[in-house]
Z-matrix of the N, CA and C atoms (Angstrom, degrees):
N
C 1 1.441
C 2 1.458 1 112.01
N 3 1.267 2 118.04 1 -50.41
C 4 1.524 3 125.12 2 -176.22
C 5 1.620 4 105.28 3 -59.31
N 6 1.314 5 118.94 4 -45.07
C 7 1.416 6 123.04 5 -178.61
C 8 1.553 7 109.25 6 -63.33
N 9 1.247 8 115.20 7 -36.12
C 10 1.561 9 119.28 8 -178.36
C 11 1.524 10 111.86 9 -68.37
N 12 1.344 11 113.89 10 -40.52
C 13 1.425 12 119.60 11 178.21
C 14 1.667 13 110.56 12 -66.19
N 15 1.268 14 112.22 13 -46.97
C 16 1.510 15 116.40 14 176.72
C 17 1.485 16 107.96 15 -59.48
N 18 1.402 17 122.59 16 -46.43
C 19 1.347 18 124.83 17 -179.54
C 20 1.644 19 110.34 18 -56.53
N 21 1.294 20 114.71 19 -45.11
C 22 1.528 21 117.88 20 -176.84
C 23 1.484 22 107.88 21 -72.52
N 24 1.257 23 125.83 22 -31.86
C 25 1.526 24 127.66 23 178.88
C 26 1.592 25 103.99 24 -67.57
N 27 1.272 26 115.95 25 -47.29
C 28 1.443 27 118.98 26 -176.11
C 29 1.484 28 112.59 27 -64.51
N 30 1.390 29 113.61 28 -42.00
C 31 1.471 30 121.67 29 178.25
C 32 1.564 31 111.41 30 -64.17
N 33 1.226 32 120.68 31 -40.15
C 34 1.470 33 124.85 32 177.44
C 35 1.521 34 108.71 33 -71.20
N 36 1.294 35 123.33 34 -41.98
C 37 1.486 36 127.74 35 174.80
C 38 1.533 37 106.05 36 -60.75
N 39 1.240 38 124.64 37 -49.46
C 40 1.425 39 126.66 38 -179.23
C 41 1.528 40 115.40 39 -62.12
N 42 1.259 41 116.42 40 -40.24
C 43 1.356 42 124.70 41 175.21
C 44 1.441 43 114.44 42 -66.80
N 45 1.380 44 119.41 43 -42.17
C 46 1.406 45 124.64 44 175.06
C 47 1.604 46 111.60 45 -65.99
N 48 1.317 47 118.19 46 -42.84
C 49 1.333 48 122.46 47 173.28
C 50 1.513 49 115.41 48 -55.59
N 51 1.334 50 113.28 49 -47.99
C 52 1.416 51 119.84 50 -176.73
C 53 1.611 52 108.44 51 -66.42
N 54 1.275 53 116.04 52 -42.33
C 55 1.446 54 117.17 53 175.55
C 56 1.401 55 116.45 54 -57.64
N 57 1.365 56 118.22 55 -45.85
C 58 1.465 57 125.73 56 -172.83
C 59 1.512 58 106.51 57 -73.30
N 60 1.271 59 118.57 58 -41.54
C 61 1.487 60 121.32 59 -177.52
C 62 1.621 61 107.90 60 -64.19
N 63 1.391 62 116.32 61 -38.72
C 64 1.514 63 115.73 62 -178.42
C 65 1.612 64 108.58 63 -76.27
N 66 1.235 65 116.24 64 -33.99
C 67 1.388 66 118.48 65 -179.60
C 68 1.528 67 114.72 66 -70.65
N 69 1.280 68 116.17 67 -26.86
C 70 1.542 69 119.86 68 175.78
C 71 1.464 70 117.07 69 -93.06
N 72 1.331 71 116.10 70 -7.35
C 73 1.456 72 117.13 71 -178.42
C 74 1.593 73 107.00 72 -83.41
N 75 1.381 74 108.21 73 122.69
C 76 1.452 75 114.02 74 -177.92
C 77 1.629 76 110.44 75 -70.86
N 78 1.317 77 114.66 76 156.71
C 79 1.430 78 115.84 77 177.22
C 80 1.491 79 114.98 78 -70.56
N 81 1.176 80 119.82 79 140.77
C 82 1.433 81 123.31 80 -179.90
C 83 1.565 82 109.47 81 -62.38
N 84 1.384 83 119.35 82 134.51
C 85 1.432 84 119.39 83 -176.12
C 86 1.607 85 106.29 84 -70.09
N 87 1.320 86 111.21 85 146.60
C 88 1.490 87 117.25 86 174.90
C 89 1.437 88 104.33 87 -100.31
N 90 1.324 89 115.07 88 143.02
C 91 1.507 90 121.98 89 173.12
C 92 1.534 91 103.71 90 -129.05
N 93 1.357 92 119.80 91 149.83
C 94 1.348 93 120.95 92 174.80
C 95 1.394 94 115.44 93 -126.99
N 96 1.327 95 123.64 94 150.40
C 97 1.471 96 129.36 95 178.75
C 98 1.511 97 104.25 96 -107.87
N 99 1.259 98 117.17 97 141.36
C 100 1.507 99 126.51 98 174.77
C 101 1.528 100 111.64 99 -118.05
N 102 1.337 101 116.31 100 116.78
C 103 1.459 102 118.53 101 174.49
C 104 1.496 103 111.83 102 -106.80
N 105 1.245 104 116.04 103 120.44
C 106 1.461 105 117.24 104 -175.49
C 107 1.536 106 112.07 105 -109.41
N 108 1.354 107 122.02 106 124.39
C 109 1.455 108 118.83 107 179.38
C 110 1.550 109 111.52 108 -66.16
N 111 1.373 110 118.14 109 149.37
C 112 1.393 111 117.05 110 -173.91
C 113 1.565 112 108.50 111 -72.77
N 114 1.403 113 109.39 112 151.70
C 115 1.529 114 117.38 113 171.97
C 116 1.523 115 103.55 114 -124.87
N 117 1.353 116 116.28 115 139.93
C 118 1.450 117 118.32 116 174.71
C 119 1.615 118 111.69 117 -68.05
N 120 1.301 119 113.69 118 115.97
C 121 1.443 120 121.32 119 174.91
C 122 1.403 121 117.70 120 78.90
N 123 1.322 122 116.49 121 3.22
C 124 1.587 123 123.28 122 178.93
C 125 1.506 124 107.88 123 -126.92
N 126 1.263 125 115.78 124 126.87
C 127 1.473 126 119.95 125 172.37
C 128 1.531 127 109.02 126 -100.65
N 129 1.267 128 116.76 127 124.99
C 130 1.522 129 122.89 128 -174.07
C 131 1.594 130 101.30 129 -120.50
N 132 1.386 131 111.88 130 131.56
C 133 1.417 132 118.10 131 167.57
C 134 1.564 133 105.06 132 -125.51
N 135 1.385 134 110.85 133 151.72
C 136 1.486 135 118.60 134 179.86
C 137 1.549 136 104.16 135 -132.20
N 138 1.341 137 122.49 136 119.67
C 139 1.404 138 126.24 137 175.10
C 140 1.469 139 109.86 138 -111.65
N 141 1.306 140 122.51 139 113.17
C 142 1.534 141 119.83 140 176.24
C 143 1.512 142 106.34 141 -81.05
N 144 1.355 143 111.33 142 145.17
C 145 1.485 144 123.74 143 169.48
C 146 1.513 145 102.46 144 -104.38
N 147 1.400 146 116.48 145 136.68
C 148 1.389 147 116.95 146 -179.83
C 149 1.573 148 114.27 147 -156.55
N 150 1.278 149 116.10 148 169.73
C 151 1.423 150 121.14 149 175.44
C 152 1.548 151 100.23 150 -124.56
N 153 1.351 152 114.06 151 179.54
C 154 1.512 153 114.16 152 174.37
C 155 1.476 154 112.62 153 -70.52
N 156 1.262 155 120.57 154 -7.36
C 157 1.486 156 122.88 155 178.34
C 158 1.533 157 114.65 156 -98.87
N 159 1.335 158 117.70 157 -10.48
C 160 1.430 159 120.99 158 -179.86
C 161 1.466 160 118.25 159 151.08
N 162 1.321 161 120.81 160 173.64
C 163 1.492 162 120.94 161 179.16
C 164 1.461 163 112.25 162 -73.48
N 165 1.372 164 115.50 163 143.28
C 166 1.510 165 121.31 164 174.54
C 167 1.509 166 103.86 165 -90.87
N 168 1.386 167 122.96 166 -50.91
C 169 1.382 168 131.06 167 -175.91
C 170 1.467 169 114.39 168 -161.57
N 171 1.335 170 119.03 169 -176.32
C 172 1.425 171 123.40 170 174.78
C 173 1.478 172 106.45 171 -137.70
N 174 1.283 173 114.38 172 134.55
C 175 1.391 174 126.24 173 -179.52
C 176 1.551 175 111.19 174 -98.84
N 177 1.339 176 121.11 175 110.17
C 178 1.449 177 119.48 176 -173.50
C 179 1.548 178 108.30 177 -112.23
N 180 1.381 179 117.00 178 132.75
C 181 1.357 180 118.51 179 -176.76
C 182 1.592 181 106.49 180 -125.76
N 183 1.266 182 119.00 181 132.43
C 184 1.417 183 123.80 182 -171.73
C 185 1.561 184 103.91 183 -130.91
N 186 1.458 185 111.49 184 122.92
C 187 1.445 186 121.28 185 179.27
C 188 1.519 187 106.39 186 -115.47
N 189 1.369 188 114.95 187 123.55
C 190 1.499 189 117.22 188 178.41
C 191 1.487 190 107.91 189 -99.58
N 192 1.379 191 113.28 190 113.37
C 193 1.481 192 116.75 191 -179.29
C 194 1.581 193 112.17 192 -101.55
N 195 1.288 194 110.13 193 5.52
C 196 1.574 195 114.69 194 176.86
C 197 1.561 196 110.37 195 -80.95
N 198 1.328 197 110.90 196 177.31
C 199 1.491 198 117.40 197 179.13
C 200 1.512 199 110.63 198 -96.41
N 201 1.291 200 117.04 199 4.45
C 202 1.487 201 119.48 200 177.21
C 203 1.507 202 106.67 201 -127.52
N 204 1.423 203 110.58 202 161.34
C 205 1.408 204 116.97 203 177.52
C 206 1.422 205 117.05 204 -69.63
N 207 1.367 206 122.34 205 154.69
C 208 1.430 207 127.75 206 175.54
C 209 1.525 208 106.75 207 -127.17
N 210 1.326 209 119.31 208 137.76
C 211 1.455 210 121.58 209 179.06
C 212 1.470 211 109.35 210 -113.77
N 213 1.285 212 117.87 211 136.90
C 214 1.496 213 129.07 212 177.24
C 215 1.535 214 106.46 213 -86.86
N 216 1.312 215 121.02 214 114.57
C 217 1.407 216 117.79 215 179.48
C 218 1.581 217 108.34 216 -94.89
N 219 1.362 218 114.78 217 84.86
C 220 1.442 219 122.77 218 -174.15
C 221 1.516 220 111.58 219 -55.76
N 222 1.295 221 122.43 220 -38.47
C 223 1.417 222 127.61 221 -177.46
C 224 1.461 223 113.03 222 -66.51
N 225 1.330 224 117.72 223 -25.53
C 226 1.460 225 125.95 224 -178.19
C 227 1.594 226 111.23 225 -92.56
N 228 1.357 227 113.57 226 -19.19
C 229 1.468 228 120.87 227 -176.22
C 230 1.507 229 110.87 228 -79.75
N 231 1.293 230 117.62 229 152.82
C 232 1.477 231 125.47 230 -171.37
C 233 1.441 232 111.15 231 -147.88
N 234 1.281 233 111.33 232 162.09
C 235 1.476 234 125.48 233 171.27
C 236 1.580 235 110.23 234 -124.93
N 237 1.322 236 114.73 235 136.74
C 238 1.532 237 121.63 236 -178.74
C 239 1.452 238 110.08 237 -119.45
N 240 1.328 239 113.54 238 135.29
C 241 1.530 240 115.43 239 170.31
C 242 1.660 241 102.17 240 -161.51
N 243 1.284 242 111.67 241 155.90
C 244 1.452 243 123.50 242 175.13
C 245 1.557 244 109.56 243 48.01
N 246 1.383 245 119.55 244 36.70
C 247 1.405 246 125.14 245 176.76
C 248 1.578 247 115.26 246 77.60
N 249 1.369 248 118.49 247 9.52
C 250 1.407 249 116.35 248 177.15
C 251 1.484 250 109.68 249 -128.32
N 252 1.373 251 112.17 250 159.89
C 253 1.496 252 119.53 251 -176.68
C 254 1.480 253 107.36 252 -112.87
N 255 1.309 254 118.49 253 132.94
C 256 1.571 255 126.54 254 175.23
C 257 1.385 256 110.38 255 -125.15
N 258 1.459 257 111.15 256 147.25
C 259 1.458 258 115.27 257 168.29
C 260 1.524 259 116.21 258 -68.11
N 261 1.215 260 117.40 259 160.23
C 262 1.448 261 114.19 260 176.15
C 263 1.502 262 118.54 261 -92.11
N 264 1.246 263 123.25 262 150.26
C 265 1.481 264 124.78 263 179.46
C 266 1.523 265 101.97 264 -119.65
N 267 1.424 266 110.27 265 128.17
C 268 1.460 267 117.44 266 -177.60
C 269 1.509 268 111.32 267 -93.69
N 270 1.329 269 122.93 268 150.02
C 271 1.405 270 123.37 269 179.90
C 272 1.547 271 105.03 270 -65.81
N 273 1.242 272 121.10 271 132.34
C 274 1.601 273 124.90 272 -179.10
C 275 1.479 274 108.81 273 81.76
N 276 1.337 275 123.73 274 11.91
C 277 1.404 276 118.73 275 179.36
C 278 1.440 277 112.64 276 -76.70
N 279 1.285 278 122.51 277 147.32
C 280 1.442 279 125.69 278 179.04
C 281 1.594 280 108.28 279 -67.55
N 282 1.343 281 116.79 280 132.16
C 283 1.446 282 119.42 281 178.43
C 284 1.533 283 113.77 282 -59.10
N 285 1.406 284 112.72 283 -30.57
C 286 1.474 285 112.56 284 179.28
C 287 1.559 286 116.65 285 -60.84
N 288 1.320 287 116.56 286 -23.75
C 289 1.421 288 125.88 287 176.23
C 290 1.479 289 115.80 288 -92.97
N 291 1.258 290 119.86 289 7.66
C 292 1.541 291 121.06 290 -173.74
C 293 1.485 292 112.17 291 -61.49
N 294 1.383 293 118.00 292 -42.82
C 295 1.491 294 117.50 293 -179.56
C 296 1.484 295 113.26 294 -81.02
N 297 1.269 296 122.02 295 -23.21
C 298 1.494 297 124.31 296 -172.07
C 299 1.575 298 107.03 297 -98.17
N 300 1.348 299 119.93 298 -19.48
C 301 1.511 300 122.44 299 178.37
C 302 1.528 301 105.30 300 101.98
N 303 1.348 302 114.14 301 158.28
C 304 1.415 303 128.59 302 179.21
C 305 1.524 304 109.62 303 -68.88
N 306 1.374 305 117.64 304 151.80
C 307 1.377 306 124.86 305 173.63
C 308 1.526 307 111.13 306 -62.18
N 309 1.301 308 118.71 307 141.37
C 310 1.421 309 124.64 308 176.00
C 311 1.539 310 113.89 309 -55.28
N 312 1.256 311 117.55 310 143.89
C 313 1.473 312 123.15 311 177.29
C 314 1.553 313 114.42 312 -120.56
N 315 1.322 314 117.32 313 136.27
C 316 1.370 315 116.82 314 -179.69
C 317 1.509 316 113.40 315 -103.63
N 318 1.357 317 116.70 316 135.61
C 319 1.409 318 119.18 317 177.65
C 320 1.501 319 102.91 318 -108.29
N 321 1.337 320 114.54 319 120.52
C 322 1.542 321 120.77 320 -176.71
C 323 1.434 322 107.53 321 -73.45
N 324 1.387 323 117.78 322 160.70
C 325 1.408 324 125.95 323 179.58
C 326 1.485 325 111.82 324 -54.48
N 327 1.339 326 119.43 325 126.28
C 328 1.510 327 116.85 326 177.41
C 329 1.486 328 114.14 327 89.08
N 330 1.381 329 116.57 328 -5.69
C 331 1.479 330 116.17 329 179.79
C 332 1.483 331 116.87 330 -113.83
N 333 1.275 332 118.65 331 175.65
C 334 1.496 333 121.05 332 -175.45
C 335 1.527 334 106.85 333 -133.00
N 336 1.498 335 109.12 334 161.29
C 337 1.364 336 116.74 335 -178.37
C 338 1.518 337 106.91 336 -138.95
N 339 1.366 338 121.44 337 136.43
C 340 1.499 339 123.27 338 171.49
C 341 1.384 340 108.42 339 -119.89
N 342 1.434 341 115.69 340 136.29
C 343 1.459 342 117.79 341 177.99
C 344 1.478 343 107.17 342 -146.16
N 345 1.419 344 112.83 343 142.21
C 346 1.512 345 121.38 344 175.78
C 347 1.505 346 107.14 345 -89.75
N 348 1.246 347 116.78 346 134.97
C 349 1.479 348 125.88 347 -173.76
C 350 1.674 349 110.10 348 -123.47
N 351 1.303 350 111.63 349 145.39
C 352 1.377 351 121.70 350 171.87
C 353 1.599 352 109.57 351 -132.61
N 354 1.347 353 115.79 352 158.17
C 355 1.374 354 121.05 353 170.32
C 356 1.529 355 102.98 354 -76.80
N 357 1.410 356 116.28 355 149.81
C 358 1.412 357 119.00 356 -173.73
C 359 1.473 358 111.44 357 -66.64
N 360 1.385 359 118.33 358 -33.60
C 361 1.461 360 118.29 359 -179.95
C 362 1.475 361 115.78 360 -78.53
N 363 1.440 362 115.45 361 2.72
C 364 1.417 363 117.09 362 162.50
C 365 1.457 364 119.86 363 -79.16
N 366 1.275 365 113.44 364 -8.63
C 367 1.526 366 127.09 365 -175.62
C 368 1.546 367 106.21 366 -72.01
N 369 1.309 368 116.56 367 126.95
C 370 1.419 369 130.21 368 170.82
C 371 1.428 370 113.20 369 -116.61
N 372 1.280 371 122.85 370 114.47
C 373 1.407 372 124.32 371 -178.47
C 374 1.498 373 108.56 372 -111.66
N 375 1.435 374 117.34 373 125.42
C 376 1.473 375 121.98 374 -178.47
C 377 1.572 376 106.63 375 -122.61
N 378 1.290 377 112.61 376 131.98
C 379 1.492 378 116.74 377 178.10
C 380 1.636 379 105.84 378 -115.32
N 381 1.249 380 120.79 379 141.28
C 382 1.344 381 133.15 380 171.95
C 383 1.559 382 118.06 381 -126.83
N 384 1.260 383 116.44 382 138.03
C 385 1.501 384 114.45 383 -175.57
C 386 1.517 385 105.84 384 -128.47
N 387 1.340 386 115.49 385 142.54
C 388 1.435 387 125.57 386 171.36
C 389 1.480 388 107.43 387 -104.85
N 390 1.373 389 119.42 388 127.28
C 391 1.419 390 125.13 389 -173.27
C 392 1.607 391 104.41 390 -113.53
N 393 1.410 392 110.36 391 156.53
C 394 1.463 393 119.65 392 172.99
C 395 1.536 394 102.09 393 -121.26
N 396 1.271 395 118.28 394 125.67
C 397 1.452 396 121.47 395 176.80
C 398 1.537 397 109.29 396 -97.88
N 399 1.287 398 111.36 397 121.15
C 400 1.475 399 117.06 398 173.60
C 401 1.516 400 110.70 399 -131.65
N 402 1.277 401 121.42 400 109.78
C 403 1.395 402 123.92 401 177.45
C 404 1.564 403 108.97 402 69.17
N 405 1.323 404 112.63 403 -128.14
C 406 1.518 405 121.29 404 178.33
C 407 1.526 406 109.59 405 -89.38
N 408 1.339 407 120.03 406 -9.87
C 409 1.561 408 117.24 407 -172.72
C 410 1.524 409 104.62 408 -111.56
N 411 1.416 410 113.30 409 155.42
C 412 1.392 411 120.47 410 172.27
C 413 1.556 412 108.97 411 -123.96
N 414 1.251 413 116.45 412 140.00
C 415 1.429 414 124.12 413 -178.96
C 416 1.504 415 108.56 414 -116.55
N 417 1.360 416 113.41 415 136.55
C 418 1.411 417 121.43 416 172.35
C 419 1.464 418 108.07 417 -76.99
N 420 1.386 419 118.02 418 114.69
C 421 1.423 420 121.90 419 170.00
C 422 1.452 421 118.04 420 -79.62
N 423 1.309 422 114.95 421 -43.79
C 424 1.529 423 121.33 422 177.85
C 425 1.455 424 109.42 423 -146.70
N 426 1.371 425 113.66 424 147.08
C 427 1.395 426 123.92 425 172.48
C 428 1.492 427 106.81 426 -128.40
N 429 1.361 428 113.53 427 133.37
C 430 1.452 429 121.97 428 -178.26
C 431 1.534 430 113.23 429 -129.93
N 432 1.274 431 114.62 430 125.51
C 433 1.484 432 119.52 431 177.13
C 434 1.524 433 109.99 432 -108.11
N 435 1.314 434 118.55 433 132.05
C 436 1.352 435 125.27 434 176.76
C 437 1.516 436 111.07 435 -122.24
N 438 1.303 437 115.56 436 149.02
C 439 1.358 438 122.20 437 -177.34
C 440 1.567 439 111.03 438 -117.82
N 441 1.321 440 116.51 439 133.87
C 442 1.568 441 117.74 440 173.16
C 443 1.523 442 105.20 441 -137.37
N 444 1.341 443 118.34 442 177.30
C 445 1.440 444 116.60 443 -178.60
C 446 1.592 445 104.43 444 -137.27
N 447 1.313 446 113.81 445 138.89
C 448 1.382 447 126.59 446 -178.89
C 449 1.648 448 106.84 447 -82.23
N 450 1.252 449 113.23 448 160.41
C 451 1.510 450 113.63 449 168.75
C 452 1.433 451 117.89 450 -69.47
N 453 1.293 452 120.10 451 144.80
C 454 1.448 453 120.85 452 176.31
C 455 1.561 454 106.53 453 -97.12
N 456 1.335 455 110.15 454 98.98
C 457 1.490 456 119.17 455 -170.06
C 458 1.562 457 111.20 456 -78.33
N 459 1.295 458 121.57 457 67.61
C 460 1.431 459 122.87 458 178.29
C 461 1.460 460 110.02 459 -136.33
N 462 1.396 461 118.60 460 163.45
C 463 1.420 462 117.65 461 -177.91
C 464 1.627 463 113.44 462 -90.88
N 465 1.309 464 114.29 463 -22.44
C 466 1.365 465 117.61 464 178.35
C 467 1.507 466 116.20 465 -149.38
N 468 1.326 467 124.87 466 163.98
C 469 1.437 468 128.02 467 -173.33
C 470 1.523 469 111.13 468 -153.52
N 471 1.310 470 113.39 469 154.56
C 472 1.443 471 122.20 470 174.97
C 473 1.377 472 108.64 471 -123.04
N 474 1.375 473 122.70 472 127.12
C 475 1.422 474 123.93 473 172.79
C 476 1.568 475 108.21 474 -115.35
N 477 1.344 476 107.31 475 128.01
C 478 1.543 477 116.05 476 -179.26
C 479 1.531 478 105.77 477 -110.23
N 480 1.286 479 115.96 478 112.77
C 481 1.503 480 122.44 479 176.84
C 482 1.582 481 108.34 480 -98.94
N 483 1.296 482 113.68 481 129.13
C 484 1.523 483 114.94 482 179.06
C 485 1.507 484 105.64 483 -101.67
N 486 1.370 485 117.19 484 114.16
C 487 1.390 486 125.08 485 176.64
C 488 1.525 487 110.91 486 -106.29
N 489 1.314 488 112.79 487 141.73
C 490 1.487 489 119.77 488 -171.30
C 491 1.578 490 109.03 489 -124.83
N 492 1.280 491 113.77 490 130.80
C 493 1.493 492 117.59 491 175.77
C 494 1.579 493 105.19 492 -130.43
N 495 1.299 494 116.86 493 107.19
C 496 1.410 495 118.33 494 -177.61
C 497 1.548 496 105.85 495 73.52
N 498 1.320 497 117.12 496 -126.94
C 499 1.559 498 125.63 497 -179.38
C 500 1.500 499 105.66 498 -94.34
N 501 1.295 500 123.62 499 -15.50
C 502 1.437 501 123.15 500 -169.60
C 503 1.647 502 106.77 501 -92.87
N 504 1.353 503 108.21 502 131.37
C 505 1.524 504 118.52 503 174.17
C 506 1.477 505 109.21 504 -103.83
N 507 1.361 506 121.01 505 144.69
C 508 1.358 507 127.81 506 176.38
C 509 1.517 508 105.47 507 -134.19
N 510 1.412 509 115.71 508 137.02
C 511 1.436 510 120.62 509 173.49
C 512 1.476 511 110.62 510 -98.02
N 513 1.329 512 118.10 511 125.01
C 514 1.488 513 124.41 512 175.27
C 515 1.421 514 103.92 513 -101.59
N 516 1.441 515 120.48 514 133.22
C 517 1.378 516 123.73 515 -174.86
C 518 1.502 517 108.28 516 -120.65
N 519 1.321 518 118.32 517 126.60
C 520 1.438 519 121.38 518 179.74
C 521 1.625 520 104.05 519 -115.93
N 522 1.257 521 113.95 520 119.47
C 523 1.557 522 120.72 521 175.24
C 524 1.460 523 112.78 522 -102.21
N 525 1.309 524 113.89 523 116.77
C 526 1.539 525 121.41 524 -177.37
C 527 1.549 526 104.08 525 -106.80
N 528 1.323 527 112.52 526 123.80
C 529 1.465 528 118.17 527 -177.25
C 530 1.572 529 109.53 528 -142.20
N 531 1.267 530 120.66 529 150.02
C 532 1.471 531 122.10 530 176.50
C 533 1.584 532 108.24 531 -69.70
N 534 1.462 533 108.74 532 150.56
C 535 1.417 534 114.21 533 178.21
C 536 1.544 535 101.30 534 -119.07
N 537 1.406 536 110.94 535 144.35
C 538 1.350 537 114.14 536 177.72
C 539 1.580 538 115.02 537 -63.06
N 540 1.342 539 116.85 538 136.14
C 541 1.475 540 116.32 539 -179.30
C 542 1.489 541 104.17 540 -114.86
N 543 1.322 542 112.82 541 128.57
C 544 1.468 543 115.84 542 171.46
C 545 1.529 544 111.30 543 -103.21
N 546 1.382 545 109.09 544 143.30
C 547 1.461 546 118.92 545 -179.78
C 548 1.542 547 112.49 546 -64.73
N 549 1.163 548 117.46 547 139.62
C 550 1.559 549 121.61 548 174.37
C 551 1.596 550 109.30 549 -70.94
N 552 1.213 551 115.24 550 134.03
C 553 1.445 552 118.45 551 -177.68
C 554 1.520 553 113.41 552 -93.88
């Protein structure tokens, strides 16, 4: 009987210690490394923004160091993750072009462009309507559409940007993957 009581007390104490140690352990920070394939005369950087639960968005910066213009073909550019390919959705893009892709943008010689990107399936569209009830009919007074973005819950992603100079297209690939983080001793 005495051994049983001691065993129960030790089991309860061990369980409580395990619960509190897990609850107070902070999540390990996630760091990502981005590798961008070289492009002649164009410097491309991709900075992922993320939480411990997934990517929020990607900041892409393109600097044209050539003497001729370069065009980013957003409608042909994609993001890949978990074996699927998605179109990109740009911050400020018209919702009417969500399925077909954003309009191409030209970066003049010697200039730069910075753009925030999302995977198309991160897009959340909400519509709300205000009604006026008069008798048996109801009239829509106002309709409002809002856009928000879900987290992209993946560990790594590949962004393929299609750049065009004259008739020649070039794909610049950015590979975003986690880097092992070691705890400071």
